C-alpha positions, 0 to 999 in steps of 0.5 A: 417507118412503115410505108403504104403500098398499092397494087392490083390485078395480081390474079394469083392462080389465074393461068389465062391472065398470062395470055390475056394480059401478055405477061412474060411468064412461062406458066402460072407457077412462075407468074405467081412466084415472080409476083410474090418475090417482087411484092416481098422485095418491096413490102415489109411486114410492118407496111400497109398494102392496099390491093385494088382488086382481082387478088386471085382466081381459080385457087382452092381455099388451101392454095389461096391461104398459102399465097396470102400467108407468104405475102408481107404487110398488113393487107387490105382489099378493095374488091375487084370483079374476080374476087370470089367469096374465098378471097373476101374471107381471107384474114385482111387487116380491114374488111374488104370494101368496094371503094375507100378513101385514105390519107397517105403522106398528107394526101387524100387517096380514093381507092377503087378497082375501077377507073373513075372520071370524077371522085369525092374531093377531086377539086381539093387535090384528092387523087384516085388509084385504080386497077382492072384495066391491066395498064390499058387505060392511061392515067391522068394528072390526078388518077393512075393505074396501080396494077401490076401490069403498069408497074413491072409486076410489083407494088408501088408507093404513092410518091412514084404514082404521083410522079407519073401523074405529074408528067401526065397532060391528061386532065379529068373532064370534071376538072376541065369543065369546072375550070371552064365555068369559072373562067367565064 
């Protein structure tokens, strides 16, 4: 049965990301090969994978297409701040968008490149997945960074994200203020 995967901030071709995010690779070629191998070790061609932005930076159209073709799965893009027009023109399985909601395993999931403090249906159990922060903004009981810096440079499934959320003691301000107003 096909699975749904999430990832963000792969930054294929972006040499500066190694230093900027303290990634353990000697150069961008080793970085890209390791991320492609980790992706393909988890994601099957029949799986869905949502990339939450910053797919690649600095690759020409030919190199960009070559990386894209090597990656398994039906790929969808939530646009990040480093996603140039060439990235948006890749043959994604759905049109690239700024934000999107999906249902995975019966759970509503709100996808955006950026971490949010509140989102649609937060009070009804919707969770939020984001990237952009390279593992520097901690998740909460209802939101989590799905980026490669937070998940050992590989895509992650919802159950693993939910497990991490379940042990988190941080609660969104939106939920704290709502529970405070109902308890008065």
